[in-house]
C-alpha positions in Angstrom: 70.9 114.5 25.5 68.8 117.3 26.7 66.0 114.7 26.0 67.3 112.3 27.6 68.2 114.3 31.0 64.2 114.9 31.1 64.6 111.0 32.6 66.2 112.1 35.6 63.4 113.8 37.4 60.9 115.2 34.8 59.0 112.2 33.5 55.1 112.4 33.4 53.7 111.2 37.0 51.4 108.3 37.9 48.2 109.9 39.4 48.7 110.5 43.1 45.6 108.5 44.5 47.6 105.7 43.0 50.9 106.6 45.2 48.7 107.0 48.2 47.3 103.7 48.1 51.0 102.4 47.7 52.3 104.2 50.9 49.3 103.2 52.6 50.0 99.5 51.5 53.5 99.6 52.3 53.3 101.3 56.0 50.3 99.7 57.1 48.9 103.0 57.8 46.6 105.9 56.5 48.9 108.6 55.8 46.8 110.9 57.9 48.2 109.0 61.1 51.9 109.5 59.7 51.8 112.7 57.9 50.4 116.1 58.9 51.0 117.6 55.3 51.8 115.9 52.2 52.2 117.8 48.8 49.1 117.7 46.3 52.3 117.8 43.2 55.2 115.3 42.6 58.7 117.2 43.5 59.9 114.9 40.9 59.1 112.1 38.9 61.8 109.7 37.5 61.7 106.6 35.7 61.8 104.5 38.4 59.5 106.5 41.1 58.3 109.6 42.1 59.0 112.2 45.3 56.6 113.6 47.4 57.3 116.3 50.4 55.6 115.8 53.6 55.9 116.6 57.3 55.9 113.5 59.7 52.5 114.0 62.2 55.2 112.9 65.2 58.3 115.6 65.2 57.2 117.8 62.6 60.2 117.0 60.2 59.9 117.4 56.6 60.7 114.7 54.4 61.0 113.4 50.9 58.8 110.2 50.1 59.8 108.1 47.8 57.3 106.1 45.9 57.9 103.1 43.3 56.1 103.3 40.0 53.0 100.5 39.8 53.5 97.5 37.7 57.6 98.5 37.0 58.9 95.4 37.7 57.8 92.9 34.9 58.2 96.1 32.6 62.4 96.2 33.5 62.1 92.1 33.2 60.4 92.4 29.6 63.1 94.7 28.5 66.1 93.0 29.8 64.7 90.2 28.4 64.6 91.6 25.0 68.1 93.3 25.7 69.8 90.0 26.3 68.3 88.6 23.5 69.6 91.2 21.1 73.1 90.7 23.1 73.3 87.2 22.4 73.1 88.3 18.4 75.9 90.8 19.2 78.3 88.7 21.4 80.8 88.1 18.7 81.4 90.9 17.4 81.9 92.4 21.1 83.9 89.8 21.9 86.1 90.7 18.6 85.7 94.3 18.8 85.6 95.1 22.3 86.8 92.1 24.3 84.0 92.0 26.0 80.8 89.7 26.5 77.5 92.0 25.6 75.5 89.4 27.7 77.9 89.9 30.9 77.1 94.1 30.3 73.2 93.4 30.3 73.4 91.1 33.1 75.6 93.5 35.4 73.2 96.5 34.3 70.4 94.4 34.4 71.2 93.5 38.2 72.1 97.0 39.5 68.3 98.3 37.7 66.8 95.7 39.9 68.9 96.1 42.7 67.1 99.8 42.6 63.8 98.6 42.7 63.9 97.3 46.5 63.9 100.3 48.5 64.8 98.4 52.0 68.3 98.1 50.2 68.2 101.2 48.8 67.8 102.5 53.2 70.8 100.3 54.0 73.1 102.1 51.6 72.0 105.4 52.6 73.2 104.2 56.4 76.3 103.0 55.1 77.1 106.3 53.7 75.8 108.1 56.6 78.3 106.1 58.5 81.1 106.8 56.2 80.8 110.3 56.0 79.4 111.3 59.3 83.1 112.8 60.2 83.1 114.9 57.4 81.6 118.6 57.5 81.5 119.0 53.6 79.1 116.3 52.9 75.2 115.9 53.1 73.8 112.4 53.6 69.7 112.4 54.2 68.7 109.8 57.5 66.4 107.3 56.7 63.5 106.5 58.6 63.4 102.9 58.2 60.6 102.3 60.6 58.7 104.3 57.3 60.2 102.3 54.8 59.4 99.5 52.8 60.3 97.5 49.5 58.5 100.0 47.4 58.6 103.3 49.3 61.6 105.1 51.1 61.3 108.2 53.9 64.0 110.2 53.9 65.4 113.8 55.5 64.3 116.5 53.1 67.3 118.1 51.2 66.8 121.9 50.5 69.3 122.1 48.2 70.4 124.0 44.9 70.8 121.7 41.5 74.3 121.6 40.9 73.5 122.6 37.2 72.4 126.0 38.2 75.6 128.2 38.6 73.7 131.1 38.8 71.7 130.3 41.9 75.1 128.7 43.3 76.8 132.2 43.1 73.9 133.7 44.4 73.7 132.2 47.4 77.0 133.3 47.9 78.7 129.9 47.9 82.2 130.0 46.7 82.7 127.5 43.2 85.9 126.4 43.2 85.7 125.6 47.1 82.2 123.9 46.4 84.0 121.8 43.3 86.7 120.8 45.7 84.5 119.7 48.1 82.6 117.5 45.5 85.6 115.8 44.1 87.3 115.1 47.4 83.8 113.3 48.2 83.9 111.2 45.1 87.3 110.2 45.5 86.7 109.3 49.3 84.2 107.1 48.0 86.4 105.5 45.5 90.2 105.2 47.2 88.8 105.4 51.1 85.3 103.7 51.1 85.2 101.6 48.3 81.4 102.2 48.6 80.6 105.3 45.8 77.5 106.3 44.6 76.8 104.7 40.9 74.6 107.2 39.2 75.5 110.7 40.1 73.7 112.6 37.4 72.5 116.3 38.4 68.9 115.7 39.7 71.0 113.1 42.6 73.8 116.1 43.7 73.0 119.2 45.0 74.8 122.4 46.9 73.6 122.9 50.3 73.7 127.0 50.9 75.9 126.2 53.7 78.2 124.9 51.4 78.2 121.5 51.6 77.4 119.1 48.8 74.3 116.7 49.5 73.8 113.2 47.6 70.1 111.4 47.1 68.8 108.1 45.6 71.5 105.2 46.4 69.5 102.9 44.6 72.6 102.3 42.6 75.6 102.1 44.6 78.7 99.7 43.7 81.5 98.6 45.8 85.2 97.9 45.1 87.6 95.6 46.9 90.3 96.6 49.6 93.1 95.3 47.0 91.6 97.3 43.8 91.5 100.2 45.9 95.1 99.7 47.0 95.6 99.1 43.2 93.7 102.0 42.4 96.4 104.1 44.4 98.9 102.0 43.0 98.5 103.4 39.5 98.7 106.8 40.9 102.0 106.7 42.2 102.9 105.0 39.1 101.7 107.4 36.7 103.4 110.1 39.0 106.6 108.1 38.8 106.0 107.8 35.3 106.6 104.1 35.9 104.6 102.7 32.1 105.3 99.0 33.0 103.9 98.9 36.2 100.5 101.1 34.9 100.5 98.2 32.3 100.6 95.4 35.0 98.0 97.6 36.7 95.9 97.1 34.2 96.3 93.1 34.4 95.9 93.3 38.6 92.4 95.2 38.0 91.3 92.6 35.3 91.5 94.8 32.3 93.8 92.3 30.6 93.7 88.7 31.4 96.5 87.1 33.4 99.5 86.4 31.2 98.6 88.5 28.9 102.0 90.2 27.3 101.9 94.1 28.0 104.9 94.7 26.3 103.2 96.3 23.1 100.6 98.5 25.8 103.5 100.4 27.2 104.5 102.5 24.7 100.7 103.3 23.8 100.3 104.1 27.7 103.5 106.3 27.8 101.9 108.3 24.7 98.5 108.6 26.1 99.9 110.0 29.6 102.9 112.4 28.4 100.9 113.4 25.3 98.2 114.6 27.9 100.7 115.3 31.3 103.1 117.2 29.0 100.5 120.0 28.5 100.2 120.5 32.3 97.3 120.1 34.8 95.8 123.2 33.3 95.0 121.6 30.1 94.4 118.0 31.8 91.1 116.0 32.3 89.5 112.7 33.4 87.6 113.3 29.7 90.6 113.5 27.7 92.4 110.4 28.9 89.3 108.4 28.8 88.7 109.5 25.2 92.2 108.2 24.3 92.0 105.3 26.4 88.8 103.8 24.7 91.2 104.1 21.5 93.4 101.4 23.5 90.5 99.4 23.6 90.3 98.5 20.1 93.8 98.0 19.4 94.8 95.7 22.4 93.0 92.8 23.9 91.5 94.8 26.8 87.7 94.9 28.5 86.3 96.8 30.7 85.6 94.9 33.7 81.9 95.5 34.7 82.6 96.7 38.0 84.8 99.8 36.2 82.6 100.7 33.7 80.4 101.8 36.7 83.5 103.6 38.4 84.4 105.4 35.0 80.6 106.5 34.0 80.2 107.8 37.5 83.5 110.1 37.5 82.8 111.2 33.7 79.3 112.2 35.1 80.4 114.3 38.0 83.1 115.6 35.7 80.3 116.8 33.4 78.9 118.6 36.7 81.7 120.4 37.2 82.3 121.8 33.5 78.6 123.0 34.1 79.7 124.8 37.2 83.1 126.1 35.8 83.7 125.8 32.0 87.4 125.3 32.3 87.2 123.0 35.4 90.2 120.6 35.0 89.5 117.5 36.5 93.3 116.6 37.9 93.8 120.1 39.6 91.8 118.8 42.1 92.3 115.4 42.2 96.2 115.4 42.6 96.2 117.8 45.6 93.7 115.5 47.1 95.5 112.4 46.4 98.8 114.5 47.4 97.4 115.2 50.7 96.0 111.4 51.4 99.4 110.2 50.8 101.0 112.8 53.2 98.6 112.6 55.8 96.5 108.9 55.8 98.4 106.5 58.6 97.2 103.9 56.5 100.6 101.2 56.5 100.0 100.7 53.1 99.6 104.4 52.0 103.0 105.2 53.5 104.8 102.4 52.1 103.5 104.4 48.2 104.3 107.3 49.7 108.0 106.1 49.9 107.3 104.4 46.4 106.7 108.0 45.6 109.6 109.5 46.9 112.5 107.2 45.8 113.5 106.8 42.1 116.2 104.4 41.1 117.4 104.6 45.0 117.6 108.2 45.3 115.7 110.4 47.3 113.4 112.8 45.3 113.6 116.2 47.4 111.5 117.9 44.6 108.5 115.5 44.5 108.4 115.5 48.5 107.9 119.6 47.8 105.6 119.0 45.2 103.5 117.0 47.2 103.3 119.3 49.8 102.9 122.2 47.5 99.8 119.9 46.0 98.3 119.2 49.5 98.2 122.3 50.8 96.4 123.7 47.5 94.0 121.2 48.3 93.9 122.7 52.1 93.3 125.9 50.5 90.1 126.1 48.7 88.5 123.3 51.3 89.2 126.2 53.7 87.3 128.5 51.4 84.4 126.6 51.8 82.0 128.1 54.6 81.0 124.1 56.1 84.5 124.0 57.3 84.1 127.4 59.1 80.8 126.7 61.0 83.2 124.3 63.1 84.4 126.4 66.1 86.7 123.3 67.8 89.3 121.4 65.4 88.8 117.7 66.0 91.5 115.5 65.6 90.4 115.0 61.6 89.9 118.4 60.6 93.0 118.3 58.5 91.4 115.6 56.6 88.6 118.3 55.3 90.9 121.3 54.9 90.8 123.1 58.1 95.0 122.1 58.5 97.5 120.3 57.2 98.9 118.3 59.8 102.4 115.8 58.5 103.3 115.3 62.4 102.9 111.7 62.0 104.5 111.5 58.5 107.6 113.2 59.7 107.8 111.1 62.8 107.7 107.8 60.4 109.8 109.1 58.6 112.2 109.8 60.9 111.9 106.7 62.3 112.4 104.9 58.5 115.5 107.0 58.4 116.8 106.0 61.9 115.9 102.5 61.8 116.2 101.3 57.6 120.1 101.4 56.8 119.4 100.9 53.4 117.2 104.2 53.1 119.6 106.0 55.4 122.2 104.8 53.0 120.0 106.3 49.9 119.4 109.6 51.7 122.8 110.5 52.5 123.6 109.5 49.0 121.5 111.6 47.5 122.6 114.3 50.0 126.0 114.4 49.2 125.8 113.8 45.1 125.1 117.1 44.6 125.3 118.3 48.4 124.8 122.1 47.7 121.6 121.2 45.1 119.7 119.0 47.8 120.3 120.9 51.1 118.8 124.0 49.5 115.7 121.4 48.6 116.1 120.5 51.9 115.9 123.8 53.2 112.6 124.6 51.1 110.8 121.5 52.2 111.1 122.6 55.6 109.9 126.0 55.2 107.2 124.4 53.6 106.1 123.1 57.2 108.2 125.0 59.4 104.6 126.8 60.2 102.6 124.0 61.2 104.9 121.4 62.8 107.3 122.1 65.7 110.3 119.9 64.1 112.9 119.6 67.4 109.2 118.3 69.3 109.0 115.7 66.6 112.5 114.9 66.5 112.7 114.7 70.5 109.5 111.8 70.1 111.1 110.3 67.6 114.4 109.3 69.5 112.4 108.9 72.9 110.1 106.7 71.1 113.3 104.0 69.7 114.2 101.1 70.7 116.9 101.9 73.7 120.0 100.3 71.4 119.3 102.4 68.8 118.5 105.6 70.8 121.8 104.9 72.5 123.8 104.6 69.8 121.8 107.9 68.1 122.8 109.7 71.4 126.1 108.7 71.2 126.6 109.7 67.7 124.9 113.0 68.2 127.2 114.0 71.0 130.3 113.1 69.2 129.3 115.1 66.4 127.7 118.1 68.0 129.3 118.2 71.1 127.2 120.1 73.7 125.1 121.7 71.2 
């Protein structure tokens, strides 16, 4: 494994003069006209290209120049042909044992590999990531100089960071490891669940810790896209896991393409329940993504499950990032960071689809789950606390309207407004809530007080109530005011 890691950035380089000739051919100008200084040695050399550090003559900015290895394309085509030929012999075994087509796996691998050879495509990927993280003070994406890019040359902003597999250097830089890990996991989950565009190759050579606490990504040749539908199904799967709804979890596998449409999911339900309960039953402290993935792999052999091509990249990406986290903190638990992020997202994201999923979490068997709401708020505040320890957030002197998303505060005002309107307008939910309160009123009123105490320091509840009543349709508002006066009198 250590030998394979050398392929990340320590492959024997090709000669400087060859690299410099490629740069001049691609950019159409001599090096001296574009750069006032360029390193005499490669900064990193990987399997597809190598990197130099240079200074732009026009602006004096430090940049990284990525140059593709000469004649690499015919070598890759040859190797892919050999792989695919071998896969054709293994196809029957692969279909029987794994439920997937070996040739299609090679095709997916080859498609992604060939995309990495076009640096103009990578430049567009960088622009997309820059747009996605433009308001996030905890993530650094390098700026790309498109006028200095071609199919074989890419010039981007120089990233002066610490390699993520060097915990000693990170600590010496004064970076809080817990805060940095929270930032990293949150950034990964935003890519997966919010943007649907994620880094497909986040190995230790492509992720750095900035000295101000930010996480920096480089090398965007391998990215993958998830559809809006798949993002929502993944969030559904998290909701169903929280609710321990294993029937719907099995149906999620069908909707994501892990099971063929029409497959009888009933034999898989007990297996899913056993995996989740055996893992979650130990508590979050002993629960990590790798252990669940390992147990899930056993299902692949016993049931007609196949791994869709796009999700093989997702799984690999998450496992790679969790491996980096283990390097920084040996007892790292993925879900201890992931769950608080998902809780905060469910509570604070105004997306109607997520609001609907929040309602699914908070109701079970027709009853409102006060304890679940309390747990969600506790988890969300945990995410806020860990994010707040990151110095990248502390350099912001003025809070923006989006600060809550990154950890400066937890603003549940909009959630409480929406919930209050839902309670006032939706007769079914109102009946369920009142039923929950009256079934064991002493217990539920105490839980309600506990929930209130969790948010009272952040939210002016009376002001929210006034705004909710003001925004209601006139007919509903008149009925509510009449009802409240008859019950409360002058108070």
